[in-house]
C-alpha positions as CSV (number, residue, x, y, z in Angstrom):
1,M,47.4,-1.7,-22.7
2,A,47.6,0.7,-25.8
3,Q,44.8,2.1,-27.8
4,P,44.7,2.9,-31.3
5,A,44.0,6.0,-32.6
6,Q,40.7,5.9,-33.6
7,A,39.5,4.9,-30.2
8,N,39.7,8.4,-28.7
9,A,37.7,9.9,-31.7
10,G,35.1,6.8,-31.1
11,N,34.7,7.6,-27.4
12,Y,34.4,3.9,-26.9
13,P,35.3,1.6,-23.4
14,D,39.0,0.8,-22.8
15,F,39.7,-2.2,-21.2
16,Q,41.7,-0.8,-18.2
17,P,42.3,-3.2,-15.1
18,A,43.4,-2.0,-11.9
19,D,46.6,-4.4,-11.8
20,P,47.5,-4.3,-16.0
21,D,49.7,-7.2,-15.3
22,I,47.3,-9.2,-13.4
23,P,43.9,-8.2,-14.9
24,T,40.7,-10.1,-13.3
25,A,38.2,-12.1,-15.2
26,A,35.1,-9.6,-13.2
27,E,36.8,-6.7,-14.7
28,F,37.2,-8.0,-18.3
29,Q,33.6,-9.2,-18.3
30,N,32.7,-5.7,-17.4
31,F,34.5,-4.8,-20.0
32,V,32.6,-6.7,-22.4
33,G,29.1,-5.6,-21.4
34,E,30.0,-1.9,-21.9
35,G,31.3,-3.1,-25.1
36,M,28.4,-4.8,-26.4
37,V,26.4,-2.2,-25.1
38,Y,29.1,0.5,-27.2
39,V,28.1,-1.8,-30.6
40,G,24.2,-1.7,-30.1
41,R,24.4,1.9,-30.0
42,A,26.6,2.3,-32.6
43,A,24.2,0.3,-35.0
44,F,21.3,1.9,-34.5
45,F,22.9,4.8,-35.1
46,L,24.1,3.5,-38.3
47,D,20.8,2.3,-39.5
48,I,19.3,5.6,-38.6
49,L,22.2,7.4,-40.8
50,G,21.6,4.7,-43.9
51,H,25.0,3.7,-43.6
52,P,26.1,-0.1,-43.7
53,R,27.2,-1.6,-40.4
54,P,31.1,-3.2,-40.0
55,T,30.8,-6.8,-41.5
56,A,33.4,-8.4,-39.2
57,A,31.9,-10.9,-37.1
58,Q,31.3,-10.1,-32.8
59,P,33.9,-11.5,-30.7
60,D,32.5,-14.2,-28.0
61,G,30.7,-12.1,-25.2
62,L,30.8,-15.1,-23.0
63,V,33.7,-15.0,-20.0
64,D,34.9,-18.3,-18.5
65,P,35.9,-17.8,-14.6
66,A,39.0,-19.9,-15.5
67,I,40.3,-17.7,-18.3
68,T,43.9,-17.7,-18.6
69,I,45.7,-13.4,-18.8
70,P,47.0,-14.2,-22.3
71,E,43.5,-15.2,-23.6
72,M,41.8,-12.4,-22.0
73,L,44.3,-9.9,-23.3
74,N,44.0,-11.6,-27.0
75,R,40.3,-11.1,-26.8
76,A,40.3,-7.8,-25.3
77,R,42.0,-6.5,-28.8
78,E,39.4,-8.3,-30.3
79,W,36.8,-6.3,-29.0
80,D,39.1,-3.1,-29.6
81,R,39.3,-3.8,-33.0
82,Y,35.8,-4.6,-33.3
83,M,34.4,-1.6,-31.6
84,A,37.1,0.7,-33.4
85,E,35.5,-0.4,-37.0
86,H,32.2,0.5,-35.5
87,A,33.7,3.9,-34.5
88,T,35.1,4.4,-38.0
89,A,31.7,3.5,-39.6
90,I,30.2,6.0,-37.3
91,A,32.7,8.9,-38.5
92,L,32.3,8.1,-42.0
93,A,28.6,8.3,-41.6
94,R,28.9,11.3,-40.2
95,Q,31.0,13.1,-42.8
96,V,28.6,11.9,-45.4
97,A,25.5,13.5,-43.8
98,Q,27.5,16.6,-43.5
99,Q,28.3,16.7,-47.4
100,V,24.7,16.3,-48.2
101,V,23.4,18.8,-46.0
102,Q,26.1,21.4,-47.4
103,V,24.5,20.4,-50.9
104,Q,21.2,21.4,-50.0
105,P,19.6,24.7,-49.7
106,P,19.7,26.0,-46.0
107,P,16.5,25.3,-44.4
108,P,14.3,28.1,-43.0
109,A,15.3,29.2,-39.6
110,P,13.5,26.8,-36.7
111,P,11.7,28.4,-33.8
112,P,14.2,28.7,-30.6
113,A,14.1,25.4,-28.9
114,A,14.7,24.6,-25.2
115,P,18.8,24.1,-24.3
116,A,19.4,20.0,-25.0
117,A,19.9,18.2,-22.0
118,G,22.8,16.1,-21.4
119,R,23.1,12.5,-22.9
120,L,21.1,10.1,-20.5
121,K,22.9,7.4,-19.4
122,I,21.0,3.7,-19.1
123,P,21.8,1.7,-16.3
124,L,22.6,-1.9,-16.8
125,P,20.2,-4.1,-15.3
126,T,21.3,-6.0,-12.0
127,K,23.3,-9.1,-12.6
128,F,21.4,-12.0,-11.9
129,N,23.1,-14.8,-9.8
130,G,20.8,-17.6,-9.9
131,K,18.2,-16.9,-7.0
132,T,14.7,-18.1,-8.1
133,G,11.4,-16.2,-7.5
134,D,11.5,-12.4,-7.4
135,P,15.5,-11.9,-8.0
136,A,14.5,-14.0,-11.5
137,I,11.2,-11.8,-12.5
138,A,13.4,-8.5,-11.8
139,F,16.0,-9.4,-13.9
140,L,14.0,-10.3,-16.9
141,S,12.0,-7.1,-16.2
142,G,15.2,-5.2,-15.9
143,C,16.5,-6.5,-19.4
144,L,13.3,-5.4,-20.8
145,N,13.3,-2.2,-19.6
146,Y,16.9,-1.6,-20.7
147,F,15.7,-2.7,-24.4
148,N,13.0,0.1,-24.5
149,M,14.9,3.1,-22.5
150,A,18.3,2.5,-24.5
151,G,16.5,2.2,-28.1
152,V,18.4,-1.1,-28.8
153,G,14.6,-3.1,-28.8
154,A,14.0,-2.6,-32.8
155,V,17.7,-3.1,-33.3
156,W,19.2,-6.1,-31.6
157,D,17.4,-9.6,-33.0
158,D,16.3,-11.7,-30.6
159,N,19.6,-14.0,-30.5
160,Y,21.6,-11.3,-29.7
161,K,19.4,-10.2,-26.7
162,I,19.4,-13.6,-25.2
163,R,23.1,-13.7,-25.9
164,W,23.3,-10.1,-23.7
165,A,21.4,-11.4,-21.3
166,L,23.2,-14.6,-20.7
167,A,26.5,-12.6,-20.0
168,L,24.9,-10.8,-17.2
169,M,24.6,-13.9,-15.3
170,E,27.1,-14.9,-12.5
171,E,27.3,-17.4,-9.8
172,K,24.9,-20.2,-10.2
173,A,23.2,-18.7,-13.1
174,Q,26.6,-18.8,-14.9
175,R,27.2,-22.4,-15.7
176,W,23.7,-22.6,-16.7
177,A,24.3,-19.5,-19.6
178,Q,27.5,-21.8,-20.3
179,N,25.1,-24.6,-21.3
180,Q,22.8,-22.6,-23.4
181,L,26.0,-20.7,-25.4
182,T,27.3,-24.4,-26.1
183,R,23.8,-25.6,-27.6
184,M,23.8,-22.2,-29.9
185,A,26.8,-23.3,-31.1
186,T,26.0,-27.2,-31.3
187,E,22.5,-27.4,-32.2
188,V,22.0,-25.9,-35.8
189,D,21.0,-27.0,-39.0
190,P,23.2,-27.3,-42.0
191,Q,22.7,-23.8,-42.6
192,G,24.0,-22.8,-39.3
193,R,20.8,-21.9,-37.9
194,I,20.1,-22.6,-34.4
195,T,17.2,-25.4,-34.1
196,A,16.2,-24.5,-30.6
197,D,13.1,-21.9,-30.5
198,E,14.0,-20.8,-27.1
199,L,17.7,-19.8,-28.0
200,R,16.6,-17.8,-31.1
201,N,13.2,-15.9,-29.9
202,W,12.9,-14.0,-26.9
203,N,9.6,-15.0,-25.9
204,D,10.3,-18.2,-25.9
205,F,13.7,-17.7,-24.1
206,E,11.6,-16.0,-21.3
207,T,9.2,-18.6,-20.9
208,F,12.2,-21.1,-21.1
209,F,14.4,-19.1,-18.1
210,G,11.1,-18.7,-16.2
211,A,10.6,-22.7,-16.1
212,H,14.5,-22.9,-14.5
213,F,14.1,-19.9,-12.3
214,F,10.9,-18.9,-11.1
215,D,9.5,-20.4,-7.6
216,H,7.0,-23.0,-9.1
217,A,5.5,-23.6,-5.6
218,E,4.8,-20.0,-4.9
219,Q,2.7,-20.2,-8.2
220,I,0.8,-23.1,-7.3
221,R,-0.3,-21.2,-4.2
222,L,-0.8,-17.8,-6.3
223,R,-3.4,-20.2,-8.6
224,E,-5.0,-21.4,-5.8
225,K,-5.3,-18.1,-4.3
226,W,-6.7,-16.6,-7.6
227,A,-9.5,-19.5,-7.7
228,K,-10.6,-19.0,-4.4
229,A,-13.7,-16.9,-4.0
230,T,-12.4,-15.4,-0.7
231,L,-10.2,-12.9,-2.8
232,I,-12.4,-10.0,-2.4
233,Q,-12.0,-6.6,-1.2
234,T,-12.0,-6.0,2.2
235,G,-10.7,-2.7,2.6
236,S,-10.6,0.5,0.0
237,A,-10.7,-0.3,-3.6
238,K,-7.3,1.3,-3.8
239,E,-5.9,-1.5,-1.8
240,Y,-7.8,-4.1,-3.4
241,F,-6.4,-3.4,-6.6
242,I,-2.7,-3.1,-5.3
243,M,-3.4,-6.6,-4.0
244,M,-4.7,-7.7,-7.4
245,D,-2.2,-5.9,-9.7
246,N,0.7,-7.5,-7.9
247,L,-1.1,-10.9,-8.1
248,I,-1.7,-10.4,-12.0
249,M,1.7,-9.7,-12.5
250,K,3.4,-12.8,-10.5
251,L,0.8,-14.8,-12.5
252,G,1.8,-13.8,-15.9
253,Y,-2.1,-13.4,-16.5
254,P,-3.4,-10.5,-19.5
255,R,-4.7,-7.5,-17.6
256,E,-7.0,-7.0,-20.5
257,S,-8.5,-10.2,-21.2
258,E,-12.4,-11.0,-20.2
259,Q,-11.8,-13.5,-17.4
260,V,-9.1,-11.6,-15.5
261,M,-11.3,-8.2,-15.8
262,Q,-14.4,-10.2,-14.6
263,K,-12.5,-12.0,-11.5
264,V,-11.3,-8.7,-10.5
265,Y,-15.0,-6.9,-11.0
266,Q,-16.5,-9.8,-8.9
267,G,-14.5,-9.1,-5.8
268,L,-15.2,-5.7,-5.3
269,K,-17.6,-4.4,-2.5
270,T,-21.2,-4.6,-3.4
271,H,-21.8,-0.4,-3.1
272,I,-19.0,-0.5,-6.3
273,R,-20.8,-3.1,-8.0
274,L,-24.3,-2.1,-7.9
275,K,-23.1,1.3,-9.1
276,F,-21.4,-0.4,-12.1
277,E,-24.1,-2.9,-12.9
278,D,-23.1,-4.3,-16.2
279,G,-19.5,-4.8,-15.2
280,V,-18.1,-3.8,-18.4
281,F,-15.1,-1.6,-19.1
282,P,-13.0,-0.4,-22.2
283,T,-9.5,-1.1,-20.2
284,Y,-8.2,-2.9,-17.1
285,D,-6.8,0.8,-16.0
286,Q,-10.0,2.5,-16.7
287,M,-12.1,-0.2,-14.3
288,K,-9.2,0.8,-11.7
289,Q,-9.4,4.6,-11.9
290,E,-13.6,4.5,-12.0
291,T,-13.7,2.4,-9.3
292,I,-11.2,3.5,-6.8
293,R,-12.4,7.4,-7.1
294,Y,-16.1,6.1,-6.7
295,D,-15.3,4.3,-3.9
296,E,-13.5,7.1,-1.9
297,M,-16.4,9.3,-2.8
298,Y,-18.7,7.3,-1.1
299,Y,-16.6,6.6,2.0
300,G,-16.4,10.2,1.9
301,I,-20.1,10.8,2.3
302,M,-21.1,8.1,4.8
303,S,-18.4,9.1,7.1
304,K,-19.6,12.5,7.2
305,T,-23.4,11.6,7.6
306,W,-22.5,9.0,10.6
307,Q,-20.4,11.7,12.3
308,E,-23.3,14.2,12.1
309,K,-25.8,11.4,13.0
310,K,-23.4,10.5,16.3
311,K,-23.0,14.2,17.2
312,E,-27.1,14.8,17.3
313,K,-27.6,11.8,19.3
314,D,-24.9,12.5,21.5
315,H,-26.4,16.1,22.1
316,K,-29.8,14.7,22.5
317,K,-28.7,12.3,25.0
318,K,-26.8,14.9,26.9
319,G,-30.0,17.6,27.3
320,S,-32.2,14.8,28.1
321,S,-29.8,13.8,31.1
322,T,-29.5,17.5,32.1
323,A,-32.7,17.9,32.0
324,M,-33.9,15.0,34.3
325,N,-30.8,15.6,36.9
326,T,-32.2,19.2,37.2
327,E,-35.7,18.0,38.2
328,I,-34.4,15.8,40.8
329,N,-31.9,18.3,42.1
330,K,-34.5,21.0,42.2
331,T,-36.0,22.1,46.2
332,E,-38.6,23.7,47.8
333,T,-36.6,26.4,48.4
334,G,-35.3,26.5,44.8
335,R,-31.7,24.9,45.6
336,K,-30.2,22.5,43.6
337,L,-28.2,19.5,45.3
338,T,-24.8,19.4,44.2
339,E,-23.7,16.1,42.3
340,K,-21.9,15.0,45.3
341,E,-24.8,15.2,47.4
342,F,-27.2,13.9,45.2
343,L,-25.1,11.0,44.6
344,Y,-24.3,10.8,48.3
345,C,-27.9,10.4,49.1
346,K,-28.8,7.8,46.4
347,V,-26.0,5.5,47.4
348,N,-26.7,5.9,51.5
349,G,-30.9,5.4,50.7
350,L,-31.3,8.9,52.2
351,C,-34.2,11.2,51.7
352,F,-33.8,13.8,48.9
353,K,-36.2,16.2,50.7
354,C,-35.0,16.2,53.8
355,K,-31.2,16.9,52.5
356,K,-32.6,20.3,51.8
357,V,-32.5,21.4,55.3
358,N,-29.2,19.3,56.0
359,R,-31.2,16.3,57.4
360,Q,-30.1,13.0,57.0
361,I,-33.0,10.7,57.0
362,K,-33.0,7.3,55.4
363,G,-35.9,6.4,53.3
364,L,-38.5,7.6,51.2
365,A,-40.3,10.9,51.7
366,K,-43.6,9.6,51.9
367,D,-42.7,7.4,55.0
368,H,-41.0,9.7,57.1
369,P,-42.6,11.0,60.2
370,N,-41.7,14.7,59.2
371,H,-43.2,14.6,56.1
372,P,-47.0,13.5,56.8
373,Q,-49.9,14.1,54.5
374,K,-52.9,13.7,57.2
375,E,-51.7,13.6,60.5
376,S,-48.2,15.0,62.1
377,V,-46.6,12.1,64.3
378,T,-44.2,13.1,67.0
379,S,-41.7,11.1,68.5
380,S,-41.5,10.0,72.1
381,G,-40.5,12.8,74.5
382,S,-41.1,15.7,72.0
383,G,-44.2,15.2,70.8
384,S,-47.1,18.1,70.6
385,G,-50.5,16.1,71.6
386,S,-54.0,17.3,72.8
387,G,-53.5,16.8,76.4
388,S,-50.4,17.9,78.6
389,G,-46.9,16.6,79.3
390,S,-49.0,13.6,81.1
391,S,-49.1,11.9,78.0
392,F,-46.3,10.5,78.1
393,G,-45.8,6.8,78.0
394,K,-49.6,6.6,77.0
395,K,-50.6,5.4,73.5
396,K,-52.2,7.1,71.3
397,D,-54.8,6.0,68.7
398,V,-53.0,7.0,65.3
399,P,-53.2,5.9,62.1
400,K,-49.8,3.4,61.9
401,K,-47.1,4.9,59.5
402,K,-44.9,2.7,57.5
403,A,-41.4,2.7,59.1
404,A,-38.6,4.1,56.9
405,K,-37.0,1.5,54.9
406,V,-33.5,2.1,54.0
407,N,-31.7,1.7,50.4
408,E,-35.0,1.8,48.6
409,T,-35.0,5.3,47.3
410,T,-34.7,5.9,43.7
411,A,-34.4,9.1,42.1
412,E,-37.9,9.1,40.7
413,E,-39.6,8.2,43.6
414,D,-38.5,11.0,45.4
415,Q,-39.2,13.3,42.4
416,E,-42.6,12.3,42.9
417,E,-43.1,12.3,46.7
418,E,-41.5,15.7,47.0
419,M,-44.5,17.6,45.0
420,D,-47.0,19.0,46.9
421,E,-45.7,18.0,50.5
422,E,-45.2,19.7,53.4
423,G,-44.7,18.2,57.2
424,T,-42.1,18.9,60.1
425,V,-38.6,17.9,60.1
426,V,-37.8,15.5,62.6
427,D,-34.2,15.2,64.3
428,D,-32.6,11.6,63.5
429,S,-30.7,11.9,66.6
430,K,-34.3,12.2,68.4
431,N,-35.8,9.0,66.9
């Protein structure tokens, strides 16, 4: 559609559907939303310059999906005229301000400033489709963020903010938005003012919106979780505060209240509560910062101390084991048994002392005929008695020795018996 001459100068949105002959309701809805944003910024600029706003009434911002094309084009022309009036008012305000500047004496040259950044384009909140729970919370947060960043929070009145938010609803939420706009037109007093608080006050509208689209079952679960004594710190303080921040936000509790801060403080670990015994902090953020900093420092010191103690313990254990194995493996000739030889003797019950001369004899060293303490005993057929070889087959009155026992050898017993013992080694094959 044709655009008025002042439209280009005002730089306001233009309704340009993909098919000019068959525009869609969605295209018109986007055009109306951009127009509302432009008008809000223009009103803010006029208020700063002290120039009066246009007196024309704002066209309807709600779009019915069943709107006809002629009605759509007619309303688009109304929005064009409305935005053109604001553009004309801005141009006139600039001319007046420029004339005032020319009459006044020139001010002293300001210091050189950094180059101005490009104009920041604030994105609109994501349209709300009627899903309950987190999408509803995100929509309200997006609206508040836009009010603050676009600079319209102090310019738009609460009813205008509500109408603007209702215009951003679609699908399931659109029918609900239409009902609220109908109430704004019908529920009025004789002076034409809206009687419902939730439709003329933004804070009341947030509560009213939450009653319809927040997940109330989840709210009940979260309140029960908040009331439980098991809501305590189990990991680091940083992880604990991430959990509590999310819970407080979803419940809508004020973080700076004494009850909330005490609940969070009681859930901290013991070493933190001992450090901050009074539990009094100026703000919630300061409590979070100080406790997280102390918790990280505390576990850093404890981790270092534990590692040092473990290293010292392992070193002592290794030294003790090495000394014991050295004593056990020593032989009279100074040769040490290899680890393989030592384990072989231990498993098979062999004498450690006999192993030094490569003899494999089972039993303890004190019980072997080849390690006598008082008198050496020879085996039959190879003995060296007091008589001649005719002593074969005769019994000799000698002290009886215990037979070598199998699988009773221990490293400690062999070590004790190997000290100061000498004897003749007897070949195992001759016994």
